[in-house]
N, C-alpha and C positions, 0 to 999 in steps of 0.2 A: 089790434097791434096798435103798439105805443111808439111805434116808428113810421116814418114815411118812406113809402115803397119808390125806387128809383124804375127808370124807364129801361127797356130792354138795350144794352150795352153791344157795341160794334162786336162783332164775330161770335155773337151769341144769339140762338133759336131757342124758343120755347113752345113745346107742343103738349098740350092736353091730350092723353089718349083715352081719357074715360077712367079707367081703373089704373093710371098711373101717368106720370108726367115725364117729359123727356127735354133735358136742356143740353145743348149740343152747343160746344166750341169748336172754331176751325183754328188749326196751329198756324196757317200762311200768313206771314207777314213780312216786313221789310228786312229783317234778321234772317230769312229764309234765303232771299234772294242773294243775299251777301254770303251766307252758307253755300249755295249753291255754285256761285263763282269760285268760292276757295275750293270747294271739293272738286270742280271742273278744272283747276290749275292743277292741283295736286294730284288728281289723277292723270292729266296730261304727263306731267312729268316724270312720274312712274312709268307710264307706257313709253315714252322716249328713252328712259333708263335702260330698260329691260330690252327694248326694240335694237338699241346701240350693244348692250352687254352682248346679248344673244346673238347677235351678228357676226361676232367674234368667235371663230373655231376653238381656239386655246383660252377660252375664259375660266379662271380660278372660280371653285366652287363658291368660297367666299363671297365674290361679286354677285350670286344670286341669293345667297342667303341672308347678309347682312342688311338689305333695303325690305326685308319681309316684315320687320316690323312696321315700316314706313307705309307697305300695302296695307297691312291691320288696319293703322289708324285711316288710311285712304278708305277703306271698306267702310269703317264705322260712321266717317264723315259723311259720306255717299249716301248711307243708309240713312243717318238722321235728316239730311237735305230731303231725300225722298220721302219720308214719313211728312217732315214740315209742309210739302207740298200737297200732300193727299189726305193726312189724316184729320180726324175729328175726335173730340173726346165726347163720349155719351155718358151723362148722368141719368140713371133711370130710377124713378123716385116711385115706387106703390107703398102701398100701406103695411106691407109685408117684407118688403126689400128695398136696400138701395144698392144700386150696382154701378160702378164707373168701369167702360170700355174704352179702349184707344183702337181705332181702326181706321182703314183697312190694313195698314203695315203694323204687323205684332209690335207692341212696346210694352214695357214694363208700366206697373203701378195700377193695372186692374185690380178690381177688389168687388167683395158682395157682402154684405153684412145684414143683419135683421133690423127693420124700420125701428121695431119697439126698442131695440138696443140702445138707441141713440137718445141720449139728454140733451145734448146742446151742439150747434154749430158755431164756429168762430173762425176769422179769417186772421191770415198772420201775413205781416210784411218780410220780405226777406231782402234784404241789402247787400248787393256783392260789390266788391271792389277789385278792380284789376289796372292795369297798365292805361287802359283806356279811359278809365274814370268809374264811375258808379252806377250801378244797374239797380234796379227795384225790379221785383216780382212777387206774387202773391200765391198764398195756398188758402184752399180750404180743409179745415179739421173738423173733426167729430169728437166728441167727449162722449163716452158711453155710460151708460147706468154702472157699470162697474170699476169706472175710472179711468179705462183705457184713452190714451190720445191717437186717434187715427189719422192720417193725413188722407185727405178722400182725392183732391186735386190740388197739382201744383204748377209753376209756370203761367200763371194767369198774368197778362201783361197791365191790367187795370185795378185799381181799388172798386171801382164800378163792377167790373166783371164778377168777381169774389163776393161782393155785396148781395149783388142780383142773385147769384146762385142761392148764398145763404138765405135771402129773404123768401124765395122761392120754395126750397125746399120746408124751411119752417113754417110758412104758411099752410104746404099741402100735408104736411104730417101734423102741424096743429101743436108745434112743439113752441111753448111760451117762452118769452124772450124777457 
């Protein structure tokens, strides 16, 4: 290889199972703690709201229906927080297949493709701006032999995580860099 391999970054593990390798990334971090606190406050307010509204016998139906959008948001935030505490991303690489799974809470972004279809891997930096400032995450992408660009993993917190994944997969599949 023409590059220097980096060591195992935080939140990642690598296991060689013989006929395949498995890279596992834990989702939990400080952002999940803050999201969980926000979800708890949001859900507590909604419980309080509905307990007050439902205790009134002559409540207009609109008082029950209007906050349903907030209930849906609360469910989504709580689901995301729970996934952040429990989930791991599994990148399974054999000489036949590459698969991405998010477990144990179902999550979008899982995929499977044939390893022989992968021509190259690359990392991408994603910069987001909000009122709270700037945040950076990283994604791992594959370019296939037919020219498709496929996002494999997103939401990586450091350039070391994405570079490590890229290097380990390329090394295992013997993809020239």
